[in-house]
C-alpha positions in Angstrom: -16.2 53.3 35.3 -14.6 55.7 32.9 -15.1 54.7 29.3 -12.1 54.6 26.9 -12.0 55.7 23.3 -11.6 52.8 20.9 -8.2 54.2 19.8 -6.8 53.6 23.3 -8.3 50.1 23.3 -6.8 49.1 20.0 -3.4 50.8 20.1 -2.2 49.3 23.5 -3.4 45.9 22.3 -1.4 46.2 19.1 1.6 47.6 21.0 1.5 44.8 23.6 1.2 42.1 20.8 4.1 43.7 19.0 6.2 43.9 22.2 5.6 40.3 23.2 6.3 39.1 19.6 9.6 41.0 19.5 10.6 39.8 22.9 9.7 36.2 22.0 11.6 36.3 18.7 14.6 38.0 20.4 14.6 35.4 23.2 14.3 32.6 20.8 17.0 34.0 18.5 19.4 34.5 21.4 18.7 31.0 22.7 19.1 29.5 19.2 22.3 31.4 18.7 23.7 30.3 22.1 22.8 26.7 21.4 24.4 27.0 17.9 27.6 28.4 19.3 27.8 25.8 22.0 27.1 22.9 19.6 29.7 24.2 17.2 32.2 24.6 20.0 31.4 21.1 21.2 32.1 19.8 17.7 35.4 21.6 17.6 36.4 20.2 21.0 35.3 16.7 19.9 37.6 17.1 16.8 40.5 18.2 19.0 39.9 15.2 21.2 40.1 12.9 18.2 43.4 14.5 17.2 45.0 14.1 20.6 43.5 10.6 21.2 46.2 8.6 19.3 49.0 10.5 20.9 47.8 9.9 24.4 46.9 6.2 23.8 50.5 5.6 22.6 52.0 7.1 25.8 49.3 5.6 28.0 50.3 2.1 27.0 53.8 2.7 28.2 52.5 3.8 31.6 54.4 7.1 31.5 51.8 9.3 33.3 54.3 12.1 33.7 54.8 12.2 29.9 51.0 12.2 29.3 50.6 15.1 31.7 53.4 17.1 30.0 51.9 16.3 26.6 48.5 17.6 27.7 50.0 20.8 29.0 51.9 21.4 25.8 48.9 20.7 23.6 46.5 22.6 25.8 48.8 25.7 25.8 49.1 25.6 22.0 45.3 25.1 21.4 44.0 27.2 24.3 42.1 24.1 25.4 42.0 22.5 28.7 42.8 18.8 28.3 42.2 16.2 31.1 42.8 12.5 31.1 40.7 10.5 33.5 41.0 6.8 34.2 37.8 4.7 34.2 38.0 4.8 38.0 37.6 8.6 38.0 41.2 9.3 38.9 42.8 12.2 37.0 46.3 11.3 35.7 46.8 14.4 33.5 45.5 17.9 33.2 46.7 20.9 31.1 45.9 23.5 33.7 46.1 21.9 37.1 48.2 19.3 39.0 46.5 16.0 38.6 47.5 14.8 42.0 45.6 17.6 43.6 42.4 17.1 41.7 39.3 15.3 43.0 38.0 12.0 41.6 36.0 12.8 38.4 33.9 9.7 38.2 30.8 11.6 39.1 31.2 14.3 36.6 28.2 14.4 34.2 30.3 14.4 31.0 32.4 11.5 32.3 29.4 9.4 33.2 27.7 10.2 29.9 30.9 9.4 27.9 31.1 6.0 29.6 27.5 5.2 28.8 26.9 6.8 25.4 30.4 7.2 24.0 30.2 11.0 24.1 29.6 13.3 27.0 28.9 17.1 26.7 28.2 19.3 29.7 28.2 23.0 30.5 28.7 24.1 34.0 30.7 26.3 36.4 34.1 24.9 37.4 35.0 25.7 41.0 38.5 24.4 40.3 39.3 27.3 37.9 36.3 29.5 38.8 34.9 29.8 35.3 31.9 28.6 33.3 33.2 25.8 31.1 32.0 23.6 28.2 33.2 20.0 28.6 33.4 17.3 25.9 34.5 13.8 27.0 35.2 10.8 24.8 36.3 7.3 25.9 39.7 5.9 24.9 39.3 2.4 23.6 42.0 -0.2 23.2 42.1 -2.5 20.2 40.1 -5.1 22.1 37.4 -2.5 22.9 38.4 -2.0 26.5 38.0 1.5 27.8 41.4 2.6 28.9 40.5 6.1 30.0 38.3 9.2 29.3 39.8 12.1 27.4 38.0 15.4 28.3 38.6 18.7 26.5 37.0 22.0 27.7 37.2 25.7 27.0 35.8 28.6 28.9 32.5 30.0 27.8 33.6 33.6 28.3 34.2 34.2 24.6 30.9 32.6 23.7 29.1 34.7 26.4 30.9 37.8 25.1 29.8 37.1 21.5 26.3 36.3 22.6 26.2 39.5 24.6 27.1 41.5 21.5 24.5 39.6 19.5 22.0 40.1 22.3 22.6 43.9 22.4 22.2 44.1 18.6 19.0 42.1 18.7 17.6 44.3 21.6 18.4 47.5 19.6 16.9 46.0 16.5 13.8 44.8 18.6 13.4 48.3 20.0 13.6 49.8 16.5 11.1 47.3 15.3 8.8 47.9 18.3 9.0 51.7 17.7 8.1 51.2 14.0 5.4 48.7 14.9 4.0 51.2 17.5 3.8 53.9 14.9 2.2 51.5 12.4 -0.2 50.3 15.2 -1.1 53.9 16.1 -1.7 54.7 12.4 -3.8 51.6 11.9 -5.7 52.1 15.1 -6.3 55.7 14.1 -7.5 54.5 10.7 -10.0 52.2 12.4 -11.1 54.5 15.2 -11.4 57.7 13.1 -14.3 56.4 10.9 -16.0 55.1 14.0 -15.7 58.4 15.7 -17.1 60.1 12.6 -19.9 57.6 12.6 -20.5 58.4 16.3 -20.6 62.1 15.5 -23.0 61.5 12.7 -25.2 59.4 15.0 -25.2 62.2 17.5 -26.2 64.7 14.8 -29.0 62.3 13.8 -30.1 62.0 17.4 -30.1 65.8 17.8 -32.5 66.1 14.8 -29.9 67.1 12.1 -30.9 64.5 9.5 -29.9 66.6 6.5 -26.2 65.8 6.5 -24.9 62.4 5.4 -21.9 60.2 6.5 -19.0 60.0 4.0 -17.4 56.8 2.6 -14.1 55.5 4.0 -13.3 52.8 1.3 -13.7 50.1 4.0 -16.4 47.7 3.1 -17.8 47.1 6.7 -17.7 50.7 7.8 -19.1 51.9 4.4 -21.8 49.4 4.8 -22.6 50.7 8.3 -22.4 54.3 7.1 -24.8 53.5 4.2 -27.2 51.9 6.6 -27.1 54.9 8.9 -27.6 57.3 6.0 -30.6 55.2 4.9 -31.9 55.2 8.4 -31.5 59.0 8.5 -33.4 59.5 5.3 -36.2 57.3 6.5 -36.3 59.0 9.9 -36.3 62.4 8.2 -39.2 61.3 6.0 -41.1 59.8 8.9 -40.5 62.8 11.2 -41.7 65.1 8.5 -44.8 63.0 8.0 -45.4 62.9 11.7 -44.8 66.6 12.1 -47.2 67.3 9.2 -49.8 65.0 10.7 -49.2 66.7 14.1 -49.6 70.1 12.5 -52.8 68.9 10.9 -54.1 67.4 14.1 -53.1 70.6 16.0 -54.8 72.7 13.4 -57.9 70.6 13.7 -57.9 70.6 17.5 -57.2 74.4 17.5 -59.9 75.2 15.1 -62.5 73.0 16.8 -65.3 74.9 18.6 -65.5 71.9 21.0 -63.0 71.5 23.8 -60.9 68.3 23.7 -59.2 66.8 26.8 -57.3 63.5 26.6 -55.7 61.8 29.6 -53.6 58.6 30.0 -54.4 55.7 32.2 -53.0 57.5 35.2 -55.3 60.5 34.6 -52.4 62.7 33.4 -53.2 65.2 30.6 -52.0 64.1 27.2 -53.8 66.7 25.1 -55.8 69.8 25.9 -56.7 72.0 22.9 -56.9 75.7 23.1 -60.7 75.7 23.2 -60.7 73.5 26.3 -57.9 75.6 27.9 -59.9 78.7 27.3 -63.0 77.1 28.8 -61.2 76.4 32.1 -58.7 79.3 32.0 -55.6 77.2 31.9 -52.3 77.1 30.0 -52.4 74.3 27.5 -48.6 73.8 27.4 -48.1 73.8 31.2 -51.0 71.3 31.5 -49.3 68.6 29.6 -48.2 65.7 31.8 -49.9 67.0 34.9 -52.8 65.2 36.7 -56.3 66.3 35.5 -57.3 67.4 39.0 -54.3 69.7 39.1 -55.2 71.4 35.9 -59.0 71.7 36.0 -60.8 72.4 39.3 -63.9 70.5 38.3 -65.2 67.5 40.4 -67.7 66.6 37.7 -65.0 66.4 35.0 -62.7 64.3 37.3 -65.6 61.9 38.1 -66.4 61.5 34.4 -62.7 60.8 33.5 -62.4 58.3 36.4 -65.6 56.5 35.4 -64.4 56.1 31.8 -61.0 54.8 32.8 -62.3 52.4 35.5 -65.3 51.0 33.6 -64.1 51.3 30.0 -67.4 52.9 28.9 -68.7 55.8 26.9 -70.3 58.3 29.3 -71.9 61.8 29.2 -72.2 64.5 31.8 -73.2 68.1 32.2 -70.4 70.1 33.8 -71.0 73.4 35.5 -67.8 75.5 35.9 -67.7 78.6 38.0 -64.9 81.1 37.4 -64.2 84.8 37.6 -65.6 85.3 34.1 -68.9 83.8 35.1 -70.8 80.5 35.1 -70.4 78.2 32.2 -72.2 75.0 31.3 -70.6 72.2 29.3 -72.0 69.1 27.8 -69.2 66.5 28.1 -69.0 63.2 26.2 -66.1 60.8 26.9 -64.9 57.4 25.8 -61.8 55.1 26.0 -58.7 56.3 24.0 -57.1 53.3 22.2 -53.9 52.9 20.3 -53.4 51.4 16.9 -53.4 47.9 18.4 -56.7 48.5 20.2 -55.1 48.7 23.7 -56.6 51.2 26.1 -54.1 54.1 26.7 -56.4 56.6 28.4 -59.6 58.5 27.9 -60.8 61.4 25.6 -63.5 63.9 26.6 -65.2 66.3 24.2 -66.7 69.4 25.7 -69.5 71.5 24.1 -70.2 74.9 25.6 -74.0 74.9 26.0 -74.0 78.0 28.3 -75.9 80.1 25.7 -78.2 77.1 24.9 -79.1 76.8 28.5 -79.5 80.5 28.8 -81.8 80.5 25.8 -83.7 77.6 27.2 -84.1 79.5 30.5 -85.1 82.6 28.5 -87.6 80.6 26.5 -89.1 79.1 29.6 -89.2 82.5 31.3 -90.6 84.1 28.1 -93.4 81.5 27.9 -94.2 81.8 31.6 -94.1 85.6 31.5 -96.0 85.9 28.3 -98.6 83.5 29.5 -98.9 85.4 32.8 -99.0 88.8 31.0 -101.7 87.6 28.6 -103.7 85.6 31.1 -104.2 88.6 33.5 -106.1 90.8 31.0 -107.8 87.8 29.4 -109.0 86.6 32.8 -110.2 90.1 33.6 -112.0 90.5 30.3 -113.6 87.0 30.7 -114.7 87.8 34.3 -116.3 91.1 33.4 -118.0 89.6 30.3 -119.4 86.8 32.4 -120.6 89.4 34.9 -122.3 91.3 32.2 -123.9 88.2 30.8 -125.1 87.3 34.3 -127.3 90.5 34.3 -125.0 93.4 35.0 -125.5 94.6 31.4 -129.0 95.6 32.4 -127.5 98.2 34.7 -126.4 101.1 32.5 -123.8 102.4 35.1 -122.2 98.9 35.6 -122.3 98.3 31.9 -120.4 101.4 31.1 -117.9 100.8 33.9 -117.3 97.2 32.9 -117.0 98.0 29.3 -114.4 100.6 30.1 -112.4 98.1 32.1 -112.8 95.5 29.3 -111.6 98.1 26.8 -108.6 99.0 28.9 -107.6 95.3 29.2 -108.1 94.8 25.4 -105.9 97.8 24.7 -103.3 96.2 27.0 -103.6 92.9 25.1 -103.2 94.8 21.9 -100.1 96.6 23.2 -98.5 93.3 24.3 -99.3 91.7 20.9 -98.1 94.7 19.0 -94.8 94.8 21.0 -94.3 91.1 20.5 -94.8 91.5 16.7 -92.5 94.5 16.6 -89.8 92.6 18.6 -90.2 89.6 16.3 -89.9 91.8 13.1 -86.9 93.5 14.5 -85.2 90.3 15.4 -85.7 88.9 12.0 -84.5 92.1 10.3 -86.8 91.5 7.3 -87.6 94.5 5.2 -85.6 96.9 7.2 -83.8 99.6 5.2 -81.3 102.3 6.2 -80.9 105.8 5.1 -78.8 108.8 6.1 -80.9 110.7 8.6 -80.4 113.7 10.8 -80.4 112.4 14.4 -81.8 115.7 15.8 -85.0 115.2 13.8 -85.4 111.6 15.0 -85.1 112.8 18.6 -87.6 115.7 18.0 -90.1 113.2 16.6 -89.7 110.9 19.5 -90.3 113.7 22.0 -93.4 114.8 20.1 -94.8 111.2 20.2 -94.5 111.3 24.0 -95.8 114.9 24.3 -99.1 113.9 26.0 -97.4 111.9 28.8 -94.8 114.7 29.2 -97.5 117.3 29.5 -99.6 115.3 31.9 -96.7 115.2 34.5 -95.5 118.7 33.6 -92.0 117.3 32.9 -89.3 119.4 31.3 -87.3 117.9 28.5 -84.0 119.4 27.6 -82.1 118.3 24.4 -78.6 118.8 23.2 -77.9 117.7 19.6 -75.7 119.1 16.8 -77.9 120.1 13.8 -75.5 118.5 11.3 -75.0 115.1 13.0 -76.2 112.4 10.6 -76.0 108.6 10.5 -77.2 105.7 8.4 -80.2 104.4 10.4 -83.8 103.3 10.1 -85.5 106.5 11.3 -88.7 104.7 12.3 -87.0 102.1 14.4 -84.6 104.5 16.1 -87.6 106.7 16.9 -89.3 103.7 18.4 -86.3 103.0 20.6 -86.2 106.6 21.8 -89.9 106.7 22.4 -89.6 103.6 24.7 -86.7 105.2 26.6 -88.5 108.6 26.9 -91.7 106.9 27.9 -90.0 104.9 30.6 -88.2 108.1 31.8 -91.5 109.8 32.1 -93.3 106.9 33.8 -90.7 106.5 36.5 -90.0 110.2 37.1 -91.8 112.4 39.5 -93.9 115.2 38.2 -92.2 118.6 37.5 -88.8 117.0 37.1 -86.4 117.2 34.1 -85.4 114.7 31.5 -82.1 115.3 29.5 -81.6 114.0 26.0 -78.0 114.4 24.8 -76.7 113.4 21.4 -73.1 113.8 20.2 -70.5 112.2 18.0 -68.1 109.9 19.7 -65.4 108.9 17.2 -67.1 106.9 14.5 -70.2 106.5 16.6 -73.3 108.5 17.5 -74.0 108.5 21.2 -77.6 109.2 22.3 -78.3 109.4 26.1 -81.6 109.7 27.9 -81.3 110.7 31.6 -84.0 111.1 34.2 -84.4 111.9 37.8 -86.4 108.9 38.8 -86.0 106.3 41.5 -83.1 104.5 39.8 -82.4 100.8 39.3 -80.7 98.5 41.9 -77.4 97.0 40.6 -78.7 93.4 40.8 -81.4 94.2 38.3 -79.4 96.2 35.8 -78.1 93.1 33.9 -81.6 91.7 33.3 -83.8 94.7 32.5 -83.4 94.2 28.8 -84.9 90.7 29.0 -88.5 90.2 27.8 -91.1 90.8 30.4 -88.5 91.3 33.1 -89.9 93.7 35.7 -88.4 95.2 38.8 -91.8 95.9 40.4 -94.5 94.0 38.6 -97.4 95.7 40.3 -96.1 99.2 39.7 -95.3 98.4 36.1 -98.8 97.2 35.4 -100.2 100.3 37.1 -98.1 102.4 34.7 -99.3 100.4 31.7 -95.9 98.9 30.7 -95.8 95.6 28.7 -92.3 94.6 29.9 -91.0 94.5 26.3 -89.9 98.1 25.8 -86.3 97.8 26.8 -86.0 94.4 24.9 -87.2 96.3 21.8 -84.6 99.0 22.4 -81.8 96.5 22.8 -82.6 94.7 19.5 -83.0 98.0 17.6 -79.5 98.9 18.8 -78.2 95.5 17.7 -79.6 95.6 14.2 -77.8 99.0 13.8 -74.5 97.2 14.8 -74.6 99.1 18.0 -75.3 98.6 21.7 -77.2 100.0 24.7 -75.9 100.5 28.2 -77.4 101.7 31.5 -76.0 103.6 34.4 -78.2 104.0 37.4 -78.1 104.8 41.0 -81.0 104.3 43.3 -82.6 107.6 44.3 -80.7 109.6 41.7 -82.2 108.5 38.4 -81.0 106.5 35.4 -79.1 107.0 32.2 -79.7 104.9 29.1 -77.2 105.4 26.3 -77.5 104.0 22.7 -74.3 103.7 20.7 -74.7 103.5 16.9 -72.0 103.5 14.2 -72.2 106.5 11.8 -71.2 104.1 9.0 -72.4 104.0 5.5 -75.4 102.3 4.0 -75.5 98.7 5.1 -77.8 95.7 5.4 -78.5 93.7 8.6 -76.6 90.7 7.1 -73.4 92.8 6.5 
């Protein structure tokens, strides 16, 4: 149903009331005027009847009906009044306008009947005798003894009265229309005065609803409307203050959620997402804004997370779970803790889950376990050999000079291996801690030359050619001893895994604000599945061959950490059967400390 404006509800009502009032007053006025005219006319007729009464009674006593009829006609013509004399029996014996002999018996006429009963009869009706509306007044004619001798009836046509009333009616109608028009204008004005403030209030309420709480409603000098406007202005001020407070709290909450390292996911009782902070969105690779209002299983493809959320919602408990999430960026492990989310009244409205990324922790735990296992294995092998040969010597083999020398050489070789492993572990620990490491501006070409000289014996034994390319003036702030150690490990590995009489290339050049040092060999190369792990401690591609070549499994780990403490990195490119290329990137920089 179409709704109407208040103006068109008030104005027609006022107009209708005004119209009905004018019509009622006009009708009442016309009727009152008509009754007044008729009553006054009846009084005049009654007065005329009283004047004629004595004349007629004098002639009536003589029995001269013809004379009475003539007298009635004469008086009626002079006074413009119809005069009729009727006997108590109803017989008409005289009439000023008609022949009495031709007239009907009038005993049943209302005015005659009323005059006989009450002494005065007044009636208004249409006369079929003369075809006019007439006003009749009848009075009885009494003799001295009180006997009714006859009824004298006077009447006049109502034409003049109707004409006068018609003119009065027309004037009243015109006046009523004028009054109605004026009242309509006044009603429209008053309706507008009432509706306009309400419309302004409506517009103000719509502004408040749209968030524009700064503007205020004006006063209209109407107590009720001004009271309503004041209440709405007060409401707007309070809403503005509360919205600002809520917005500030929301900004604070958003800032807290955004800055949290933990992921936060909140769902309602239907498992629809209420909140997911940026950290959690990044964990699962989703859009935080688009996730709002959607089911959790639509947003995050994790069965473990969905099971945790369902368990909390169904059982109203605090629960924990480890969630493993596989994505294109890799495998991540989250420690999730969830509990019931309650409102201010303590009612359950959903669940909140906090996610901690423990991927690195788990990786470190795995590395620690692998390190302990590998270190134990690497140390146990030479220790077991040394112990076995010592027991053999103690059992009597030491008495044989040839066996003694042979076993002691083996023991010495394993002791040297133990010493190398321990030395590498100590170096790695010292490099990781960064304690006592200083940096100085050094010529990189000199560092490379010293590293090649340190590996000279191994290079000579396999008759390997080493070619270098390095600008003489290229310098960087480094720890020369550590950088040399890193290059020694790379060159040593290149020599070990290269065939005799091959070539190793060492290339050094400036790359922007970095120094790029590459060591390339022509060895067997490294398979792709091993390239991401060769910098782990004790990781070996071929354990037997590595031990044969005397490696400890810590060399590349040392190289990696030396690059890291120089704010750099190391990368490998390798293809099986075509050799490997290890590249160290170090910033040229200025003097700095490891903590910088």
